[in-house]
C-alpha positions as CSV (number, residue, x, y, z in Angstrom):
1,M,96.4,104.9,217.0
2,E,99.4,105.3,218.3
3,Y,100.6,101.6,217.1
4,V,98.8,102.4,213.5
5,Y,102.0,102.4,211.3
6,T,103.3,99.1,213.4
7,I,100.2,96.8,212.5
8,M,100.3,98.5,208.9
9,M,103.5,97.2,208.0
10,S,103.5,94.1,210.1
11,A,100.5,92.9,208.5
12,M,101.9,94.0,205.4
13,G,105.3,92.2,206.4
14,V,103.4,88.8,207.8
15,G,101.3,88.6,204.1
16,L,104.4,89.2,201.9
17,L,106.4,86.0,203.5
18,L,103.5,83.3,203.8
19,W,103.6,84.6,199.8
20,A,107.1,83.6,200.1
21,A,106.5,80.6,201.5
22,L,104.0,79.2,199.2
23,A,105.8,80.3,197.0
24,F,108.8,79.0,197.7
25,I,107.3,75.8,198.8
26,S,105.2,75.2,195.6
27,G,106.9,76.5,192.8
28,N,104.9,78.8,191.5
29,T,104.4,82.4,191.8
30,M,101.1,82.4,191.7
31,L,101.3,85.2,189.6
32,P,99.0,85.1,186.6
33,S,101.2,85.5,183.5
34,S,104.6,87.2,184.6
35,Y,106.6,87.8,181.5
36,S,109.9,86.4,183.2
37,V,107.9,83.6,184.7
38,N,107.6,82.7,180.7
39,K,110.8,82.7,180.3
40,A,112.4,81.6,182.6
41,R,113.5,78.1,181.5
42,D,113.9,76.1,185.2
43,K,110.2,77.8,186.7
44,K,110.4,76.1,190.1
45,K,113.6,77.6,190.4
46,Y,112.8,80.7,188.8
47,A,109.8,80.6,191.6
48,R,112.5,80.4,195.3
49,Q,114.6,82.5,193.7
50,F,111.9,85.5,193.7
51,A,110.6,84.1,197.2
52,K,113.6,84.8,198.4
53,L,112.9,88.4,198.0
54,I,109.8,88.9,198.5
55,T,111.2,87.3,201.8
56,L,113.9,90.2,201.7
57,I,110.8,92.6,201.6
58,G,109.0,91.4,204.0
59,I,111.7,91.7,206.3
60,A,111.6,95.3,205.1
61,F,108.0,96.2,206.4
62,F,109.1,94.3,209.6
63,I,112.3,96.0,210.1
64,S,110.1,99.6,210.0
65,A,108.0,97.9,212.1
66,L,109.6,97.7,214.7
67,V,111.3,101.2,214.8
68,G,107.5,102.3,214.3
69,L,107.1,101.1,217.9
70,T,109.2,103.7,219.2
71,E,107.4,106.3,217.7
72,I,109.8,108.6,215.9
73,Y,107.9,108.2,212.6
74,W,110.4,109.4,210.1
75,L,112.7,107.3,211.5
76,A,110.8,104.1,210.6
77,L,110.5,105.7,207.2
78,V,113.1,106.6,206.7
79,V,114.2,102.4,207.6
80,F,111.9,101.5,205.3
81,I,112.2,103.5,201.8
82,I,116.9,102.4,202.9
83,G,115.9,98.7,204.0
84,I,113.6,98.3,200.8
85,M,117.0,100.0,198.5
86,V,118.4,96.9,199.5
87,A,116.4,94.7,199.1
88,V,116.5,95.5,195.7
89,K,119.8,95.7,195.4
90,V,120.8,92.3,196.6
91,G,117.7,91.3,194.8
92,K,119.7,92.0,191.9
93,I,122.4,89.5,192.6
94,I,120.0,87.2,193.8
95,M,117.5,86.4,190.6
96,K,120.1,87.4,188.7
97,G,120.9,83.8,187.8
98,A,116.6,83.2,188.2
99,D,116.6,83.4,184.2
100,E,119.5,80.8,183.4
């Protein structure tokens, strides 16, 4: 039971990275409808930029899972929150040119 946090975070990270890989390769975000995708001129470029953002979020899950192996769960949660904030900041930069 002591590794539940690590297993859950790793599973989420794997899921997000698989989705990002499929989105990057196919050039499709695989979302039913998205306002930004419908407004984007180059949908393939948008999907690839979006896949990069999802990859950053998946990496935040993995880093938190690795810290969770130390069984200091408050630190793992802090690392996860900081990782998501960094992913959002970098994601804004990545997605800025995606809808042009």
